[in-house]
C-alpha positions in Angstrom: 48.5 73.6 40.8 49.5 71.9 37.6 45.9 71.7 36.4 45.3 75.4 36.9 48.5 76.4 35.0 47.6 74.1 32.1 44.0 75.4 31.8 44.9 79.1 31.4 45.0 79.1 27.6 41.9 80.7 26.1 40.8 77.6 24.3 41.2 75.5 27.4 39.3 77.9 29.5 36.5 78.1 27.0 36.3 74.3 26.9 36.4 74.1 30.7 33.6 76.7 31.0 31.5 74.7 28.5 32.0 71.6 30.5 31.3 73.2 33.8 28.1 74.9 32.5 26.7 71.5 31.5 27.8 69.8 34.7 26.1 72.5 36.8 22.8 71.7 35.2 23.3 67.9 35.6 24.1 68.3 39.3 20.9 70.4 39.7 18.9 67.7 38.0 20.3 65.0 40.3 19.1 67.1 43.3 15.8 68.3 42.0 14.8 65.7 39.4 15.4 65.3 35.7 12.7 67.2 33.7 10.0 65.3 31.9 9.3 65.7 28.2 6.4 68.2 28.0 4.4 69.9 25.2 4.1 73.6 24.8 1.3 73.7 27.3 3.5 72.2 29.9 1.7 68.8 30.0 3.8 65.6 30.2 4.1 63.6 27.0 3.8 59.8 27.2 5.5 57.2 25.0 3.9 54.4 23.0 3.5 52.4 26.2 1.6 55.3 27.8 4.5 56.0 30.2 6.1 59.3 31.0 9.4 60.2 29.3 12.4 61.9 30.9 13.9 64.7 28.8 17.3 64.2 27.3 20.3 64.0 29.5 23.8 62.8 28.4 24.9 59.4 29.6 28.5 59.3 28.3 31.4 61.5 27.4 30.3 61.8 23.7 26.8 62.7 24.7 28.1 65.4 27.1 30.4 66.9 24.5 27.7 67.1 21.9 24.9 68.2 24.2 23.1 71.3 22.8 19.8 73.0 23.4 18.3 71.2 20.3 18.1 68.0 22.4 15.6 69.5 24.9 11.9 70.2 24.7 10.8 73.8 24.8 9.4 73.6 28.3 12.8 72.4 29.7 14.6 75.3 27.9 12.2 77.8 29.5 12.9 76.4 32.9 16.6 76.0 32.4 17.6 78.8 30.0 21.3 78.1 30.7 21.0 75.2 28.2 20.5 77.7 25.4 24.2 78.8 25.9 25.6 75.3 25.7 28.4 74.8 23.2 29.8 71.6 21.9 33.4 70.7 22.6 35.8 68.0 21.5 35.9 64.7 23.2 39.6 65.0 23.3 39.3 67.9 25.7 38.4 65.5 28.5 41.3 63.2 27.5 43.8 65.9 28.3 46.0 65.1 31.3 44.9 68.2 33.2 41.2 67.0 33.0 41.8 63.5 34.3 40.3 64.4 37.7 37.4 66.1 36.0 36.8 63.1 33.8 36.6 60.8 36.9 34.1 63.2 38.4 32.0 63.2 35.2 31.9 59.4 35.2 30.6 59.4 38.8 28.1 62.1 37.7 26.8 59.8 35.0 26.3 57.0 37.5 24.4 59.4 39.8 22.2 60.5 36.8 21.3 56.9 35.9 20.3 56.2 39.5 18.3 59.3 39.7 16.5 58.6 36.4 15.7 55.0 37.5 14.4 56.1 40.9 12.3 58.8 39.2 10.8 56.4 36.7 10.1 53.8 39.4 8.4 56.4 41.6 6.3 57.5 38.7 5.5 53.9 37.7 4.4 53.2 41.3 2.2 56.2 41.2 0.8 55.1 37.9 0.2 51.6 39.3 -1.6 53.1 42.2 -3.7 55.3 40.0 -4.5 52.3 37.8 -5.4 50.2 40.9 -7.6 53.1 42.1 -9.3 53.5 38.8 -9.9 49.7 38.7 -11.2 49.8 42.2 -13.5 52.7 41.3 -14.7 50.8 38.2 -15.5 47.8 40.3 -17.2 49.9 42.9 -19.4 51.5 40.2 -20.3 48.0 39.0 -21.1 46.9 42.5 -23.2 50.0 43.1 -25.1 49.3 39.8 -25.7 45.7 41.0 -27.0 46.9 44.3 -29.4 49.3 42.6 -30.6 46.4 40.5 -31.1 44.2 43.6 -33.1 47.0 45.3 -35.3 47.4 42.2 -36.0 43.6 41.9 -36.7 43.4 45.6 -39.3 46.1 45.3 -40.8 44.3 42.3 -40.9 41.0 44.2 -42.5 42.8 47.2 -45.2 44.3 44.9 -45.8 40.9 43.2 -46.0 39.2 46.6 -48.6 41.7 47.7 -50.6 41.2 44.5 -50.3 37.4 44.9 -51.7 37.8 48.5 -54.6 39.9 47.2 -55.3 37.4 44.5 -55.3 34.5 46.9 -57.5 36.4 49.3 -59.9 37.1 46.5 -59.9 33.4 45.5 -60.6 32.4 49.1 -63.5 34.9 49.2 -64.9 33.7 45.9 -64.6 30.1 47.0 -66.4 30.8 50.2 -69.1 32.7 48.3 -69.6 29.8 45.8 -69.6 27.3 48.7 -72.3 29.3 50.5 -74.4 29.6 47.3 -74.0 25.9 46.7 -75.0 25.2 50.3 -78.1 27.4 50.0 -79.0 25.7 46.7 -78.5 22.3 48.3 -80.8 23.4 51.2 -83.5 24.4 48.8 -83.3 21.1 47.0 -83.5 19.3 50.3 -86.5 21.4 51.3 -88.1 20.8 47.9 -87.9 17.0 47.9 -90.7 16.3 50.5 -93.0 18.7 48.7 -92.3 16.8 45.5 -93.2 13.5 47.0 -96.4 14.9 48.4 -97.4 16.3 45.0 -96.5 13.0 43.3 -98.6 11.1 45.8 -101.6 13.3 45.4 -101.4 13.0 41.7 -101.4 9.2 41.8 -104.4 9.2 44.3 -106.3 11.5 42.0 -106.0 9.2 39.1 -107.2 6.2 41.1 -110.4 8.0 42.3 -111.5 8.9 38.8 -114.8 7.0 37.8 -114.5 4.7 34.7 -115.7 6.1 31.5 -118.8 5.0 29.5 -116.7 2.3 27.9 -116.4 0.8 31.2 -120.1 1.1 32.3 -122.3 -2.0 32.6 -125.4 -2.4 30.4 
């Protein structure tokens, strides 16, 4: 009752409305998720570590009192147009006795926001780790596939070379047999020719011995 009576002045009511408008958005973010920083096309923007960034949210009383629409990206303002109506208020407003309960609620709200932000970032980090692992797995699988294609290619080349080697060896065997057959035929001809040669030689010697002596050898 005391709090309601003390907040009936116009300035106090305006300050309370400004605070409640901001708290309503923060409670919604705790339930649905803190918005990410996005560009004008609605795509998330990463920081220098290539990690997603949460859009601004106040983390203390001073941040809450000074929170205005300039702190948010355009995409967040389009999704939460109530932020465009935010007004700043004095930090002393929350120090007033009639706002003591509200101040305690705001502190609890800050804790809930920090927990929500941490959980949201961890979840996104896990998804990113999973995506990185998947990408790494896909890259390794592509490398394995390339190696398997190389193996198939070299196996085919080895098969063709082996067939060519077999054909070459078969040709060498046929040529060897041919040369051996020719050599055997020639050896046979030489063997057959040897008796004839002896006969010819013998006849030649006999013919010489039967020749009559010349006049020089005649008796007078």
